[in-house]
C-alpha positions as MATLAB code, in Angstrom:
seq = 'MRAGRVAGVLVAGALAFLPASAHAGARADYKQMFTTPVPGASTGSDTEILYKHPDDPQAKPIPVREEVFTFPKGTTWDTTVVPDCTVTDVELMLLGRDACPPETWIGEGKGDTSMSGFPGAGETKLIVNGFDRDAGVRVAGGAEPFGPYFVAQLVRKGRVVTVQVPRTPGGPPDGESALRYVHNVFPPRSAGDRAFTRTPSTCPASGSWRFEARLTFADGVVEHDTYDMPCRPG';
ca = [
     258.484    8.637  -44.403;
     261.187   11.040  -45.540;
     262.692   11.133  -49.028;
     265.903   10.240  -47.771;
     264.545    6.963  -45.912;
     262.527    6.069  -48.879;
     265.473    6.503  -51.261;
     267.275    3.516  -49.097;
     264.688    1.497  -48.983;
     264.298    1.494  -52.935;
     268.044    1.064  -52.908;
     268.209   -1.722  -50.468;
     265.316   -3.457  -52.351;
     267.066   -3.295  -55.796;
     270.104   -4.885  -54.132;
     268.361   -7.875  -53.017;
     266.623   -8.520  -56.282;
     270.434   -9.183  -57.586;
     271.603  -12.458  -56.795;
     274.716  -13.239  -55.443;
     275.989  -14.649  -58.584;
     275.700  -11.587  -60.960;
     278.760   -9.966  -62.296;
     279.864   -6.947  -60.016;
     281.614   -4.453  -61.630;
     282.563   -1.245  -60.478;
     279.792    0.724  -62.303;
     277.149   -2.084  -62.657;
     276.081   -5.386  -61.135;
     274.792   -7.059  -64.397;
     272.952  -10.594  -64.643;
     271.457  -11.749  -68.005;
     269.957  -15.051  -69.191;
     267.401  -16.620  -71.009;
     264.449  -17.809  -69.708;
     265.111  -22.004  -70.130;
     268.053  -23.351  -69.888;
     267.219  -26.304  -72.226;
     269.444  -25.948  -75.510;
     267.486  -25.235  -79.200;
     264.247  -23.835  -77.287;
     261.829  -21.117  -77.459;
     263.184  -18.601  -74.958;
     262.412  -15.143  -73.624;
     265.198  -13.155  -71.867;
     265.686  -11.617  -68.214;
     268.240   -8.556  -67.628;
     269.150   -7.265  -64.522;
     271.628   -4.083  -64.025;
     272.218   -2.174  -60.730;
     274.160    1.113  -62.025;
     276.517    2.186  -59.289;
     278.391    5.714  -58.912;
     282.241    4.215  -58.673;
     282.722    6.422  -55.377;
     279.396    6.042  -53.558;
     277.232    2.880  -54.562;
     274.224    4.719  -53.437;
     274.674    7.851  -55.286;
     273.431    8.806  -58.372;
     274.928    6.808  -60.885;
     276.982    8.300  -64.235;
     274.706    8.580  -66.867;
     275.283    5.267  -69.342;
     275.126    6.087  -72.968;
     275.380    2.552  -75.178;
     274.955   -0.885  -74.029;
     275.846   -3.445  -75.498;
     275.168   -7.028  -75.009;
     276.692  -10.054  -77.114;
     274.280  -13.218  -76.711;
     276.105  -16.589  -76.059;
     277.075  -18.442  -79.591;
     273.972  -20.010  -81.299;
     271.562  -17.725  -80.009;
     269.352  -17.394  -83.149;
     265.987  -14.783  -83.893;
     262.894  -15.480  -86.267;
     261.984  -11.998  -86.333;
     258.705  -13.012  -88.645;
     257.226  -14.272  -85.297;
     255.757  -11.317  -83.831;
     254.307   -8.318  -86.100;
     256.071   -4.831  -86.011;
     254.969   -1.628  -84.313;
     255.293    1.203  -86.714;
     254.290    4.114  -85.242;
     256.255    7.380  -85.166;
     258.603    7.852  -81.903;
     256.343   10.986  -81.259;
     253.038    8.352  -80.712;
     255.507    5.961  -78.387;
     256.694    9.304  -76.547;
     252.879   10.597  -75.923;
     251.052    7.319  -75.692;
     253.673    4.699  -74.241;
     252.050    1.052  -74.573;
     249.089    2.080  -75.983;
     250.605    3.402  -79.213;
     251.370   -0.332  -80.227;
     249.277   -3.005  -81.453;
     249.339   -5.463  -78.193;
     250.440   -7.861  -80.588;
     253.654   -6.707  -81.293;
     254.444   -6.140  -77.348;
     257.297   -8.231  -76.089;
     258.284   -7.357  -72.991;
     258.204   -4.771  -70.039;
     260.603   -3.566  -66.815;
     259.678   -5.072  -63.650;
     260.558   -2.561  -60.996;
     263.214   -0.435  -63.522;
     264.029    3.154  -61.502;
     266.145    6.226  -62.469;
     267.795    8.921  -60.213;
     267.417   12.692  -61.131;
     270.383   13.617  -58.438;
     268.244   16.066  -56.781;
     268.423   16.461  -53.297;
     266.334   14.053  -51.008;
     264.422   12.653  -54.918;
     266.033    9.217  -54.206;
     264.446    6.822  -56.984;
     262.108    7.505  -59.210;
     259.956    4.234  -60.803;
     259.806    3.895  -64.466;
     257.538    2.208  -66.687;
     259.229    0.333  -69.581;
     257.718   -1.804  -72.416;
     259.184   -2.781  -75.226;
     258.064   -3.712  -78.982;
     258.993   -5.023  -81.994;
     260.546   -3.868  -84.848;
     262.350   -5.051  -87.741;
     265.854   -6.458  -86.514;
     265.493   -4.801  -83.152;
     263.167   -3.234  -80.445;
     261.812   -0.109  -79.668;
     261.480    0.461  -75.871;
     258.971    3.339  -74.501;
     260.163    4.333  -71.226;
     258.839    7.011  -68.702;
     258.427    8.054  -65.051;
     255.286    6.513  -63.582;
     252.095    7.025  -63.674;
     251.645    9.283  -67.123;
     255.564    9.701  -68.207;
     256.150   11.614  -70.492;
     258.000    8.693  -72.451;
     261.366    8.337  -73.763;
     261.930    6.232  -76.493;
     265.339    3.894  -76.784;
     266.086    2.136  -80.186;
     267.606   -1.613  -79.734;
     269.230   -2.635  -82.910;
     270.697   -6.291  -83.036;
     273.296   -7.495  -85.770;
     273.978  -11.261  -85.263;
     273.725  -12.040  -81.795;
     274.864   -8.410  -80.596;
     272.130   -6.137  -79.159;
     273.219   -2.052  -79.038;
     271.040    0.083  -76.695;
     271.455    3.963  -77.654;
     270.218    5.022  -73.769;
     268.650    8.636  -74.256;
     269.664   11.415  -72.236;
     267.084   12.801  -69.914;
     266.383   15.862  -67.484;
     267.681   15.671  -63.938;
     269.631   17.457  -61.680;
     272.899   17.814  -60.360;
     275.945   17.416  -60.824;
     275.167   16.943  -64.725;
     271.506   18.167  -65.397;
     270.490   14.732  -66.422;
     268.431   11.463  -64.578;
     270.554    8.048  -64.799;
     269.619    5.208  -65.048;
     269.609    3.118  -61.693;
     268.364   -0.029  -61.851;
     266.851   -2.399  -64.822;
     265.058   -5.176  -65.051;
     263.627   -6.176  -68.001;
     261.996   -9.077  -68.878;
     260.999  -10.450  -72.410;
     258.974  -13.566  -72.427;
     259.097  -16.365  -75.225;
     257.210  -15.874  -78.092;
     256.487  -19.027  -80.599;
     254.439  -19.356  -84.056;
     254.021  -22.969  -84.541;
     257.772  -24.463  -84.451;
     259.001  -21.167  -85.078;
     260.854  -19.717  -82.068;
     261.158  -15.647  -81.883;
     264.277  -16.191  -79.996;
     265.947  -19.819  -79.736;
     268.619  -21.035  -77.189;
     272.178  -22.242  -78.789;
     271.412  -25.895  -79.838;
     273.891  -27.169  -77.477;
     275.112  -26.615  -73.807;
     278.873  -26.378  -73.932;
     281.274  -28.604  -71.889;
     281.780  -25.510  -69.367;
     277.997  -26.305  -68.280;
     276.782  -22.564  -68.740;
     276.285  -20.263  -71.560;
     278.271  -16.921  -71.383;
     276.532  -13.279  -71.840;
     278.474  -10.038  -71.997;
     277.645   -6.832  -71.538;
     279.510   -3.444  -72.879;
     278.682    0.027  -70.929;
     279.769    3.074  -71.613;
     279.137    5.950  -69.819;
     278.745    9.840  -70.105;
     282.322   10.526  -69.094;
     283.705    8.132  -71.557;
     284.832    5.250  -69.425;
     283.943    1.901  -70.653;
     283.272   -1.308  -68.637;
     282.950   -4.865  -69.812;
     280.801   -7.412  -67.955;
     280.200  -10.903  -68.147;
     277.172  -13.452  -66.789;
     277.585  -17.031  -67.064;
     273.993  -18.861  -67.176;
     274.144  -22.336  -66.323;
     272.819  -24.447  -68.924;
     271.219  -28.175  -69.097;
     273.657  -30.727  -71.091;
     271.669  -32.879  -73.436;
];
């Protein structure tokens, strides 16, 4: 199978993963939700983003520099539920998931890809794993099967999670690789009655919880996206 055909298959596959209800922006198709619609419950999170070039949806996207996610009002976290991974960034870059104790792991990518922009290269599959640390998450990601890995820091303040996306080497036109498809799933984690993440205590009159994303790209453009997840009334 030629590289160009492989790229087309990967793009079609990524598009198939995103439901029709995902918010389709000029540069990103965005969906983010809890893993349960039940108010006041221990939950995980499920985030999907398909990055697109505004002039050609199948071309390498303009690299994203920052992702800011705002969770619904009333979402709470208890970071004492999961122990911290305290290894250095260098260890994470070299060893990936093997660097951190298993109990600190909180989620992974499900089919994440990037694009280098080299002719015929198509999409590259990524291994992505997240580990708890303080009021945030450390993510180690890299090309299959052996990396090298990059490290990204997810910092949470209140219900806002900010991700500084590291630059990685790539091809034309900018000498960088760009995230293409992101599907990161963090399952629920609990300790007795305590929940690492808990859904809001009520489902609003609208019948949905709103997630918001602010995405800043390498050319300075900022895109705002939203996703409304149906919740279960009490």
